[in-house]
C-alpha positions as CSV (number, residue, x, y, z in Angstrom):
1,S,7.4,-81.5,-28.1
2,L,6.3,-84.9,-27.0
3,L,7.4,-86.3,-30.3
4,V,10.9,-84.8,-29.9
5,V,11.2,-86.2,-26.4
6,A,10.0,-89.6,-27.5
7,V,12.5,-89.8,-30.5
8,T,15.4,-88.5,-28.4
9,S,14.7,-91.0,-25.6
10,A,14.4,-93.9,-28.1
11,V,17.7,-93.0,-29.8
12,A,19.4,-92.7,-26.4
13,A,17.9,-95.9,-25.1
14,I,19.0,-97.9,-28.2
15,S,22.6,-96.6,-27.9
16,H,22.8,-97.4,-24.2
17,A,21.1,-100.8,-24.7
18,R,23.7,-101.7,-27.3
19,A,26.5,-100.7,-24.9
20,G,24.9,-102.9,-22.1
21,R,24.1,-100.0,-19.8
22,V,20.3,-100.6,-19.5
23,Q,18.9,-102.3,-16.4
24,W,15.9,-103.8,-18.1
25,R,14.2,-105.0,-14.9
26,T,14.3,-101.5,-13.4
27,A,13.2,-99.9,-16.7
28,L,10.2,-102.3,-16.9
29,L,9.2,-101.7,-13.3
30,F,9.3,-97.9,-13.6
31,G,7.7,-97.9,-17.0
32,S,4.9,-100.1,-15.8
33,A,4.3,-98.0,-12.7
34,G,4.3,-94.8,-14.9
35,I,1.7,-96.3,-17.3
36,V,-0.6,-97.5,-14.6
37,G,-0.3,-94.2,-12.7
38,A,-0.9,-92.1,-15.8
39,Y,-4.0,-94.2,-16.8
40,A,-5.4,-94.1,-13.2
41,G,-4.7,-90.3,-13.0
42,G,-6.5,-89.8,-16.3
43,L,-9.5,-91.7,-15.1
44,L,-9.7,-89.9,-11.7
45,S,-8.9,-86.4,-13.0
46,H,-12.5,-85.5,-13.3
47,L,-13.0,-85.9,-9.5
48,V,-10.5,-83.1,-8.7
49,P,-11.1,-79.5,-9.7
50,G,-8.6,-78.1,-12.2
51,T,-7.5,-75.4,-9.8
52,V,-6.5,-78.0,-7.2
53,L,-4.6,-79.9,-9.8
54,L,-2.8,-76.8,-11.0
55,I,-1.8,-75.8,-7.4
56,A,-0.6,-79.4,-6.7
57,F,1.5,-79.3,-9.9
58,A,3.0,-75.9,-8.9
59,A,3.8,-77.3,-5.5
60,V,5.6,-80.3,-7.0
61,M,7.5,-78.0,-9.4
62,V,8.6,-75.7,-6.5
63,A,9.7,-78.7,-4.4
64,G,11.7,-80.1,-7.3
65,A,13.3,-76.7,-7.9
66,V,14.2,-76.3,-4.2
67,T,15.7,-79.8,-4.1
68,A,17.8,-79.2,-7.2
69,W,19.0,-75.9,-5.9
70,V,19.9,-77.2,-2.5
71,S,21.7,-80.3,-3.9
72,G,23.5,-78.2,-6.4
73,R,24.7,-75.8,-3.8
74,A,25.8,-78.7,-1.6
75,A,27.8,-80.3,-4.5
76,A,29.3,-76.9,-5.3
77,S,30.4,-76.4,-1.8
78,R,32.1,-79.8,-1.6
79,A,33.9,-79.1,-4.9
80,A,35.0,-75.6,-4.1
81,P,38.2,-75.0,-2.2
82,A,38.1,-73.3,1.2
83,A,37.8,-69.5,1.1
84,G,41.1,-67.7,0.9
85,W,42.9,-70.7,-0.5
86,Y,44.4,-70.4,-4.0
87,R,46.5,-72.6,-6.0
88,P,47.3,-71.5,-9.6
89,R,46.9,-74.0,-12.4
90,V,50.1,-75.0,-14.1
């Protein structure tokens, strides 16, 4: 699955770069931070028990899901007309 993600991301990045929609400085900053963080995490992973890592990962996933759910509901409530109001499409 990592190969699929890498190829898809590369193709998308190339098309966006050709269209001038890539902020290279931001991409390099985030990419560098991700590489350093992944390497450091790999080196330090033996210091933390696997169960703790799994629980932390689950907590991050739950936080992300709740954030997505709340922001999705907020966006939907802004886009939806008030209750009882109806205007047919013509």
